[in-house]
C-alpha positions as CSV (number, residue, x, y, z in Angstrom):
1,M,-13.1,-50.0,14.8
2,L,-12.5,-51.4,11.3
3,R,-13.8,-49.4,8.4
4,T,-14.5,-50.2,4.7
5,A,-14.5,-48.1,1.5
6,R,-16.9,-50.0,-0.7
7,M,-17.0,-50.2,-4.4
8,A,-20.3,-50.8,-6.2
9,Q,-20.8,-54.3,-4.8
10,S,-21.1,-57.1,-7.3
11,A,-22.7,-60.5,-6.6
12,N,-20.6,-62.5,-4.2
13,A,-18.5,-65.4,-5.7
14,E,-19.6,-68.9,-4.8
15,G,-18.0,-69.9,-1.5
16,S,-17.2,-66.2,-0.7
17,R,-20.6,-65.1,0.7
18,S,-19.2,-64.0,4.0
19,L,-16.2,-62.2,2.5
20,P,-16.2,-58.3,1.8
21,I,-15.3,-58.9,-1.8
22,D,-14.6,-56.0,-4.2
23,T,-14.1,-53.8,-1.2
24,I,-11.3,-51.8,0.3
25,L,-10.9,-52.3,4.0
26,V,-9.6,-49.2,5.7
27,G,-6.9,-49.6,8.5
28,D,-4.2,-52.1,9.7
29,C,-3.7,-55.1,7.4
30,I,-3.0,-57.5,10.3
31,D,-6.2,-56.5,12.1
32,H,-8.3,-56.9,9.0
33,M,-6.8,-60.2,7.9
34,N,-7.4,-61.6,11.5
35,A,-11.0,-60.6,11.2
36,L,-11.6,-62.5,7.9
37,P,-12.7,-66.2,7.8
38,A,-9.9,-68.8,7.9
39,G,-9.3,-70.6,4.5
40,S,-11.3,-68.1,2.5
41,V,-8.8,-66.4,0.0
42,D,-7.4,-68.0,-3.2
43,L,-4.4,-65.7,-3.7
44,I,-2.5,-63.0,-1.9
45,F,-0.4,-60.4,-3.7
46,A,1.6,-58.3,-1.3
47,D,3.8,-55.3,-2.0
48,P,4.9,-54.6,1.6
49,P,7.1,-51.7,2.8
50,Y,10.6,-52.2,1.6
51,N,12.3,-50.6,4.6
52,L,14.7,-48.7,2.3
53,Q,16.5,-47.1,5.2
54,L,17.0,-43.8,3.4
55,E,18.8,-41.4,5.8
56,Q,19.0,-38.5,3.4
57,G,17.3,-37.4,0.2
58,L,18.6,-38.3,-3.2
59,T,19.6,-35.7,-5.8
60,R,20.5,-35.9,-9.4
61,P,23.8,-34.5,-10.8
62,D,22.0,-31.2,-11.5
63,Q,21.0,-31.1,-7.8
64,S,17.3,-31.6,-8.5
65,K,15.6,-33.8,-5.9
66,V,14.7,-37.4,-6.7
67,D,11.1,-38.3,-5.6
68,A,12.2,-41.3,-3.5
69,V,10.3,-43.3,-0.9
70,D,10.6,-41.4,2.3
71,D,7.0,-41.9,3.6
72,D,6.5,-42.8,7.3
73,W,4.9,-46.2,6.3
74,D,8.3,-47.3,5.0
75,K,10.2,-46.5,8.1
76,F,11.1,-49.0,10.8
77,D,13.2,-48.6,14.0
78,S,15.4,-51.6,13.2
79,F,15.7,-54.9,11.3
80,A,14.2,-56.6,14.3
81,H,11.2,-54.3,14.2
82,Y,10.8,-55.0,10.4
83,D,11.0,-58.8,11.0
84,R,8.3,-58.7,13.7
85,F,6.0,-56.8,11.4
86,T,6.8,-59.2,8.4
87,R,6.1,-62.3,10.4
88,A,2.9,-60.9,11.9
89,W,1.3,-60.0,8.5
90,L,2.6,-63.2,6.9
91,A,1.1,-65.4,9.7
92,A,-2.2,-63.6,9.3
93,A,-2.1,-64.0,5.5
94,R,-1.4,-67.8,5.8
95,R,-4.4,-68.3,8.0
96,I,-6.8,-66.8,5.5
97,L,-5.4,-68.7,2.5
98,K,-7.4,-71.8,1.3
99,T,-5.6,-75.2,1.4
100,D,-4.5,-74.8,-2.1
101,G,-3.9,-71.0,-1.9
102,A,-0.7,-69.2,-2.7
103,I,1.0,-65.9,-2.1
104,W,3.1,-63.5,-4.1
105,V,5.4,-61.0,-2.3
106,I,7.4,-58.4,-4.2
107,G,10.5,-56.6,-2.8
108,S,14.0,-55.3,-3.4
109,Y,17.4,-56.3,-2.0
110,H,16.6,-54.3,1.0
111,N,13.9,-56.7,2.3
112,I,13.2,-59.7,0.0
113,F,15.7,-61.9,1.7
114,R,14.2,-61.3,5.1
115,V,10.7,-61.8,3.7
116,G,11.9,-65.1,2.1
117,A,13.3,-66.4,5.4
118,A,10.0,-65.5,7.2
119,L,8.0,-67.4,4.6
120,Q,10.0,-70.5,5.1
121,D,9.9,-70.3,8.9
122,L,6.1,-70.0,8.7
123,E,6.0,-73.2,6.5
124,F,5.0,-71.6,3.3
125,W,6.4,-73.7,0.3
126,M,8.5,-71.9,-2.2
127,L,7.5,-72.3,-5.8
128,N,9.5,-69.7,-7.7
129,D,11.4,-66.5,-7.4
130,V,10.7,-64.3,-10.3
131,I,12.9,-61.4,-11.4
132,W,11.0,-58.3,-12.7
133,R,13.7,-56.7,-14.9
134,K,12.8,-53.0,-15.4
135,A,13.0,-51.9,-19.0
136,N,13.5,-48.3,-17.8
137,P,15.0,-48.3,-14.3
138,M,16.0,-45.3,-12.3
139,P,19.8,-44.7,-12.8
140,N,22.2,-44.7,-9.9
141,F,22.8,-41.0,-9.6
142,R,25.7,-41.2,-7.2
143,G,27.7,-43.7,-9.4
144,T,28.6,-45.8,-6.4
145,R,26.7,-49.0,-7.2
146,F,25.3,-50.9,-10.1
147,T,22.0,-49.5,-11.4
148,N,19.3,-51.4,-9.5
149,A,17.3,-52.6,-12.5
150,H,15.2,-55.3,-11.0
151,E,12.9,-56.4,-8.2
152,T,12.2,-59.9,-6.9
153,L,8.9,-61.6,-6.5
154,I,8.5,-64.8,-4.4
155,W,5.7,-67.2,-5.3
156,A,4.9,-69.6,-2.5
157,S,2.0,-72.0,-1.7
158,K,0.4,-72.2,1.7
159,S,2.1,-75.6,2.4
160,R,4.1,-78.2,0.7
161,A,0.9,-80.3,0.2
162,S,-0.9,-77.4,-1.6
163,R,-1.8,-77.7,-5.2
164,P,-2.0,-74.0,-6.3
165,T,-3.5,-72.8,-9.5
166,F,-0.9,-72.5,-12.3
167,N,-2.3,-71.8,-15.8
168,Y,0.7,-73.4,-17.6
169,E,-1.0,-73.8,-21.0
170,Q,-2.3,-70.3,-21.1
171,L,1.1,-68.9,-20.3
172,K,2.7,-71.0,-22.9
173,L,0.1,-69.9,-25.5
174,A,0.7,-66.3,-24.6
175,N,4.5,-66.8,-25.0
176,D,4.4,-68.0,-28.5
177,D,4.2,-71.7,-27.5
178,V,7.4,-71.4,-25.4
179,Q,7.4,-72.1,-21.6
180,M,7.1,-68.9,-19.6
181,R,10.5,-68.1,-17.8
182,S,11.0,-66.6,-14.4
183,D,12.6,-63.4,-15.7
184,W,10.0,-60.9,-16.8
185,L,10.7,-57.6,-18.6
186,F,8.2,-54.8,-18.0
187,P,8.7,-51.0,-17.8
188,I,8.1,-49.3,-14.5
189,C,4.8,-47.5,-14.1
190,S,4.8,-44.2,-15.9
191,G,2.8,-42.0,-18.4
192,G,-1.0,-42.1,-18.3
193,E,-1.0,-45.2,-16.0
194,R,0.7,-43.3,-13.2
195,L,-1.9,-41.8,-10.8
196,K,-1.2,-38.1,-9.9
197,G,-2.4,-36.1,-7.0
198,D,-3.8,-32.6,-7.0
199,D,-0.3,-31.2,-7.1
200,D,0.4,-33.2,-10.3
201,E,3.0,-35.3,-8.5
202,K,2.9,-39.0,-8.2
203,L,0.2,-40.1,-5.9
204,H,2.1,-43.2,-4.7
205,P,5.9,-43.6,-5.0
206,T,5.9,-47.3,-5.7
207,Q,2.9,-47.8,-7.9
208,K,3.4,-51.1,-9.8
209,P,2.6,-51.4,-13.5
210,E,-0.7,-53.2,-14.4
211,A,1.3,-55.5,-16.8
212,L,3.0,-57.1,-13.9
213,L,-0.2,-57.8,-12.0
214,Y,-1.8,-58.9,-15.2
215,R,0.7,-61.8,-15.5
216,V,0.6,-62.7,-11.8
217,I,-3.2,-62.9,-11.6
218,S,-3.9,-64.5,-15.0
219,A,-1.1,-67.1,-14.3
220,T,-2.1,-68.2,-10.8
221,T,-5.9,-67.7,-10.4
222,K,-9.1,-68.7,-12.1
223,P,-12.0,-66.5,-13.0
224,G,-14.2,-65.8,-9.9
225,D,-11.2,-66.4,-7.5
226,V,-10.6,-63.9,-4.6
227,V,-7.3,-62.1,-4.6
228,L,-6.4,-60.1,-1.4
229,D,-3.8,-57.3,-1.4
230,P,-2.9,-56.3,2.2
231,F,-0.9,-53.2,1.0
232,F,-3.5,-52.0,-1.6
233,G,-2.0,-48.6,-2.3
234,T,-3.6,-47.1,-5.3
235,G,-5.4,-50.3,-6.3
236,T,-3.4,-51.9,-9.1
237,T,-4.3,-55.4,-7.8
238,G,-8.0,-54.5,-7.7
239,A,-8.0,-52.8,-11.1
240,V,-6.4,-55.9,-12.8
241,A,-8.5,-58.4,-10.8
242,K,-11.7,-56.6,-11.9
243,K,-10.6,-56.5,-15.5
244,L,-9.9,-60.2,-15.5
245,G,-13.1,-61.3,-13.9
246,R,-11.6,-62.0,-10.4
247,H,-12.8,-60.6,-7.1
248,F,-10.5,-58.5,-4.8
249,I,-10.2,-57.5,-1.2
250,G,-7.9,-54.5,-0.6
251,I,-6.5,-53.3,2.7
252,E,-5.1,-49.8,3.0
253,R,-4.8,-47.2,5.7
254,E,-3.9,-44.0,3.7
255,D,-6.9,-42.0,2.7
256,T,-5.3,-40.4,-0.3
257,Y,-4.4,-43.8,-1.8
258,I,-7.8,-45.1,-1.1
259,A,-9.5,-42.2,-2.9
260,G,-7.3,-42.7,-5.9
261,A,-8.0,-46.5,-5.9
262,L,-11.7,-46.1,-5.7
263,K,-11.8,-43.7,-8.7
264,R,-9.4,-45.9,-10.7
265,I,-11.3,-49.2,-10.2
266,A,-14.7,-47.6,-10.8
267,A,-13.5,-46.8,-14.3
268,I,-12.5,-50.4,-15.1
269,R,-14.7,-52.3,-17.5
270,P,-14.5,-56.1,-16.9
271,L,-13.6,-58.3,-19.9
272,S,-16.3,-60.7,-21.0
273,A,-16.5,-64.2,-19.4
274,Q,-15.4,-65.8,-22.7
275,T,-12.4,-63.5,-23.0
276,V,-11.0,-64.3,-19.5
277,E,-11.6,-68.0,-19.7
278,T,-8.3,-69.8,-19.1
279,A,-6.9,-72.5,-21.4
280,V,-7.6,-76.0,-20.1
281,T,-4.4,-77.6,-18.7
282,R,-3.5,-81.0,-19.9
283,R,-3.8,-82.3,-16.3
284,A,-7.4,-81.0,-16.2
285,A,-8.4,-82.4,-19.6
286,P,-10.4,-85.7,-19.7
287,R,-8.2,-88.8,-19.4
288,V,-7.9,-90.8,-22.6
289,A,-6.2,-94.2,-22.7
290,F,-4.1,-95.2,-25.7
291,G,-6.3,-98.3,-26.0
292,S,-9.3,-96.0,-26.7
293,L,-7.5,-94.8,-29.9
294,V,-7.3,-98.4,-31.1
295,E,-10.9,-99.1,-30.1
296,M,-12.1,-96.1,-32.1
297,G,-10.0,-97.0,-35.2
298,L,-7.8,-93.9,-35.0
299,I,-4.8,-96.1,-34.8
300,T,-5.2,-99.7,-36.1
301,P,-3.5,-102.8,-34.7
302,G,-0.3,-103.5,-36.5
303,T,0.6,-99.8,-37.0
304,E,4.3,-99.1,-36.6
305,L,5.1,-96.3,-34.3
306,T,8.5,-94.6,-34.2
307,D,10.2,-91.7,-32.4
308,D,10.5,-88.4,-34.3
309,R,14.0,-89.4,-35.7
310,Q,13.0,-93.0,-36.4
311,R,15.7,-94.5,-34.2
312,F,13.2,-96.7,-32.4
313,S,10.0,-98.5,-33.5
314,A,7.2,-100.5,-32.0
315,L,4.1,-102.3,-33.2
316,V,0.6,-101.6,-31.9
317,R,-1.2,-104.7,-30.6
318,A,-5.0,-105.2,-30.6
319,D,-5.2,-104.7,-26.8
320,G,-3.6,-101.2,-27.1
321,S,-0.1,-102.4,-25.9
322,L,3.1,-102.0,-27.8
323,V,5.8,-104.5,-28.6
324,S,9.4,-103.6,-29.6
325,G,11.8,-106.6,-29.7
326,E,11.8,-108.1,-26.3
327,H,10.0,-105.1,-24.8
328,M,6.2,-105.1,-24.2
329,G,3.8,-102.8,-22.4
330,S,2.2,-99.4,-22.4
331,I,3.2,-96.6,-24.7
332,H,5.1,-95.1,-21.8
333,R,6.8,-98.2,-20.5
334,V,8.0,-99.4,-24.0
335,G,9.1,-95.8,-24.7
336,A,11.3,-95.8,-21.6
337,L,12.7,-99.4,-22.2
338,V,13.9,-98.7,-25.8
339,Q,15.7,-95.6,-24.6
340,G,17.1,-97.2,-21.4
341,A,15.4,-94.3,-19.5
342,E,13.5,-94.4,-16.2
343,A,10.4,-92.7,-17.7
344,C,8.9,-91.5,-20.9
345,N,5.8,-89.6,-22.0
346,G,4.7,-92.0,-24.7
347,W,2.1,-89.5,-26.1
348,T,4.9,-87.2,-27.3
349,F,7.6,-89.8,-27.9
350,W,5.8,-92.1,-30.2
351,H,4.8,-90.9,-33.7
352,A,2.5,-92.3,-36.4
353,R,1.9,-91.5,-40.0
354,D,-0.9,-88.9,-40.5
355,A,-1.6,-87.9,-44.1
356,G,1.9,-89.2,-45.0
357,K,3.7,-87.2,-42.3
358,L,5.0,-88.3,-39.0
359,A,3.0,-86.8,-36.1
360,P,3.0,-87.5,-32.3
361,I,0.2,-89.8,-31.3
362,D,-1.0,-87.1,-28.9
363,I,-2.8,-85.4,-31.9
364,F,-5.1,-88.4,-32.1
365,R,-5.8,-88.1,-28.3
366,A,-6.7,-84.5,-28.9
367,Q,-9.3,-85.6,-31.5
368,V,-10.9,-87.9,-28.9
369,R,-11.0,-85.1,-26.3
370,A,-12.6,-82.8,-28.9
371,Q,-15.3,-85.3,-29.5
372,M,-15.8,-85.7,-25.7
373,D,-16.2,-81.9,-25.4
374,R,-19.1,-82.0,-27.9
375,I,-21.1,-84.5,-25.9
376,P,-23.8,-82.8,-23.9
377,A,-23.4,-83.1,-20.1
C-alpha cells in the first residue's frame, strides 16, 4: 500500500487538483510515479543512486575513515541490474511529464553515461549537459586518480517537439548581463546547511547544496509549477521549490530522510509572489513591428540607420521598410543583404541617433512595449 508523509497542505495549483502536491510519498518511486496522472508534472529533478561499486571502505592518510556512500540503496548486483532500474524509473517519469515538461538528472562518472543512453533510448531530447564544478571537492586520498571535482547534470525535454521552460532573460540578468554557461561553480553541501542525525553525523551522504537546486528550479520552471523528485532524500528539492513559489512532490522510502525533510521544509518561508516573478523573455513579450515605431513617430521616415560601426546605412521609408542601395525590405532582410548574410536580427543590428548617440532600434521597441504594459487589460 502506498503511503504519504504530508506537509501542511497548501491550496492546489491550477491544473494540479488531483496531484498530491507539497507532499512526500513514502515508498518505491516507480510505483508512486505509475500511480500519478499522465502528463501532470512540469519538471522532474532526479538524484538517483550512483552505483558507486565501493568494495571496501575509504581511509585518509591518517587511517581515519571517510564517510563514503555505502548504503544499501546504492548497491546493485550488476550493471544490467542498474540499467533495468534506470530504464524503469525513467519510463515512469516520462509518462507523468507534461508535453512541454523536462527532466534533470545528476550523476557522476559511475552512472551518468548509462543514464544518458537510457534517456535517449526512451526518446527524451537532450538539451544540455551541465558541469557542477565543486569549489571544495573531497581529495583523492589514495593518490591514484585525478581529484573528482565535478558532477554532471543532464537536462532533457520529454520529446524533441517539447518547448520546455527556460528563463533565459532571468538567468542573464542574474549573471551580470552575460549568458549563463553550462559550467557552474558551487561548494558541496556543508556547515549549517548539512542536515545531521541524532549522532551528529551527516543524515544523508549525498545531500545536494540548495544553491544548485535554486539555479535548476529558477531557470527551468515558472511560479506555481509542479516539481517532482523521485529520490527526495532530505528534501533539498522541496525546500527550494517552496522558497521559490513552486509546488513539489517528493518520493522517498527511508524514514530517517523523510523525518529530516519534513522538519526542514516546514521551516521554509516562501518568498513573496513579486520576488519570485520571472523576467519576461523576449519571445513572450508582445510583438511590435518596426512599422509601428514609424507610425508612432519614434522613428521618422527619412531617418538614416547604421550598424554600430557605421559600415552600412539604410533609409527608413514611410511604410516602415528600409532601402540601402539596391536592397529593399524589412529591417531584418536589408540587414542580412548588406552583410551578405543568411539572416540578421535587425532590432540589434540597426542603430539610430538617440539624444545624439547611436543606439540600437530595439530601445524604441522597448518603449512601445512599456506603453502596452500600462494599458489596462
